[in-house]
Structure formats: structure tokens, C-alpha cells
C-alpha positions in Angstrom: -1.5 3.3 -9.6 -4.8 3.6 -9.7 -6.8 6.5 -8.9 -9.7 6.5 -6.3 -12.7 8.8 -7.3 -14.0 11.2 -4.2 -17.6 9.5 -4.7 -16.1 6.3 -4.6 -13.9 7.1 -0.8 -17.0 8.8 0.3 -18.4 4.9 -0.6 -16.1 3.1 1.1 -15.9 5.7 3.9 -19.8 5.1 4.2 -19.3 1.4 4.0 -16.6 1.4 7.2 -19.0 3.7 9.0 -21.9 2.0 8.5 -20.1 -1.4 9.5 -18.6 0.2 12.6 -22.0 1.6 13.8 -23.9 -1.8 13.6 -21.1 -3.4 15.1 -21.9 -1.2 18.0 -25.4 -0.7 18.2 -27.4 -2.6 20.4 -29.8 -4.2 17.6 -26.2 -5.7 16.1 -25.5 -9.0 15.0 -24.0 -10.8 17.6 -21.2 -12.5 15.7 -20.3 -8.5 14.5 -20.2 -7.9 18.1 -17.8 -11.0 19.0 -15.3 -10.0 16.7 -14.8 -6.8 17.9 -14.5 -8.1 21.2 -12.1 -11.0 20.3 -10.5 -8.2 17.8 -9.6 -5.9 20.9 -8.6 -8.6 23.0 -5.6 -10.1 20.9 -2.5 -9.0 21.8 -0.5 -6.0 19.6 1.3 -7.6 16.9 5.3 -7.3 16.7 6.5 -3.2 14.4 7.7 -5.9 11.9 4.1 -8.3 11.1 2.4 -8.0 8.3 -0.5 -6.9 8.9 -1.8 -8.9 5.8 -0.5 -12.3 7.1 -1.6 -11.9 10.5 -5.9 -11.0 9.1 -5.3 -14.0 6.9 -4.2 -16.0 10.0 -7.9 -14.6 12.4 -9.9 -15.2 8.6 -11.7 -17.8 10.7 -12.7 -16.8 13.4 -13.0 -12.9 12.1 -14.5 -13.2 9.0 -16.5 -9.6 9.1 -13.0 -7.8 9.7 -11.1 -10.1 7.8 -13.0 -8.6 4.9 -13.1 -5.5 5.9 -9.6 -5.5 6.7 -8.3 -6.7 2.6 -10.7 -4.1 1.2 -8.6 -1.3 3.1 -5.4 -2.9 3.5 -4.1 -2.1 0.3 -0.6 -1.7 -0.6 -0.3 2.0 -1.7 1.0 2.5 -5.1 4.7 4.7 -4.8 6.5 6.8 -7.2 10.0 6.2 -6.0 11.4 4.2 -8.6 10.0 6.3 -11.0 11.3 9.7 -9.4 15.0 7.9 -9.0 14.8 7.5 -12.7 13.8 10.8 -13.8 16.3 12.1 -10.6 19.1 9.8 -12.8 17.6 11.3 -16.6 18.5 14.9 -15.3 21.9 13.7 -14.4 22.8 12.5 -17.3 21.0 14.6 -19.6 22.0 18.1 -19.5 21.2 20.4 -22.1 24.6 20.9 -23.8 24.0 16.7 -24.4 20.6 17.6 -26.1 21.6 15.1 -29.1 22.2 12.1 -26.9 20.2 9.1 -28.4 17.8 7.0 -26.3 20.1 3.9 -26.5 23.2 6.4 -25.5 20.8 7.9 -22.8 19.9 4.4 -21.5 23.9 2.8 -21.3 24.5 6.1 -19.3 21.7 6.1 -17.2 22.6 2.3 -16.3 26.3 2.6 -15.7 25.1 5.7 -13.2 22.9 3.1 -11.2 25.3 0.6 -10.6 27.5 0.6 -7.7 30.7 1.8 -6.8 31.8 -1.8 -5.9 30.6 -3.0 -9.5 33.3 -0.7 -10.7 36.4 -2.0 -9.7 
């Protein structure tokens, strides 16, 4: 997972804030105002819909907002798989089994990961 520094976060916020401020200012570019008006006139998307696909479909009509959406709608890194693996290893390897080899630990973790249906 890539770490974003505090300076990058501040710059990203400033970029977004300046785009927003520019788009609502009286002397702003008319195309940006049209994009925002169009965006707010769209019906709400279904909860299950993919926001990246929705923005890709609006790329031609709202290029400025599309660029912002692609910048901020990134998939966050997840530590869930690594946490699951750590929990599985913790269940398999304990102090009384400290002499197990790496190969045996790998085999036991694999066996623990199998669903019950695979055992019958």
C-alpha cells in the first residue's frame, strides 16, 4: 500500500478546493459551471453501481469532474488478506510448536484455509 505524505494530502486538498472555488466563483470558466450543473442534475446512482464505471461513461460530458473523480476515487489498499494470514498462522503456530519448519507451517496454514466441504 502506497503511503501518501501529509504534504501530498494537503496539496490534493488544495487542488480540489481551488477547483471547487474556481467553479463557483463569478468569474469562473463557464464549462466548469456547466459540468457542475449537469452533475447535480443527474439522477442518483444505485448503491451497487461502480462509481469508476459511472464516471467513465460521463468522461466526454464532464471532463473536468471526470479528472477529479479518477484522482480521488482510487481503491484503498486493504490489509484484510494479510491480517487473515497472520491470524491463521497464529492458530497453527504456537510456542509448543516452535520447532516446525517453514514448509510444515505453510502446509498447515493451507490445510486450515480449506473449507469444511473440501474435507468430505
